[in-house]
C-alpha positions, 0 to 999 in steps of 0.5 A: 500500500502506498503512503497517503501522500502519494495517493493525493492529486498533487502527487498523482498529476504531473504538471508537465502532462497538462496542456495550456489551452489557447483560450487561456488568457491569464498570466503565464509563468516561467519556471524556475520562478524568480523574484521578477515574476512575483509582483505580477503574480501578486497583482493577478491574485489581488484582481482575483484572476484565475491561474492555470492549473498547470502553474498551480500544480507546478508551484505545489510540486516545487514547494513540496520538493523544497519542504521535504528536503528540510529537516524538522529542526532549523537554526537561524541566526537571530542577531543578539538573541542566542536562539529562537525555537519554532515548533509545530503542533505537538498534539498535547504531548507533554513528553514532546514539549519537554523533549523540545525544551531539553533539546534547546 
């Protein structure tokens, strides 16, 4: 049996297989994305214009690849502060909370 994450639509659909119809008149993205495209992309969202499914799935696939490559613990320099700890939901597990305090 495959993990649940591999059964979802995002995983199952390869954005490269999706064609952009000639009737699509929305914003066209180029990948990899760079900072020069962001102002136009933000404007499109503010104007509530629809972004093509191919672009949405490509962004989701790329984001997923980046996030999967990140560890659960990330250290970020904070200037004069020795550190800041950010953690996700521990689902009320006191032992996990104590472990987080112990680790830092």
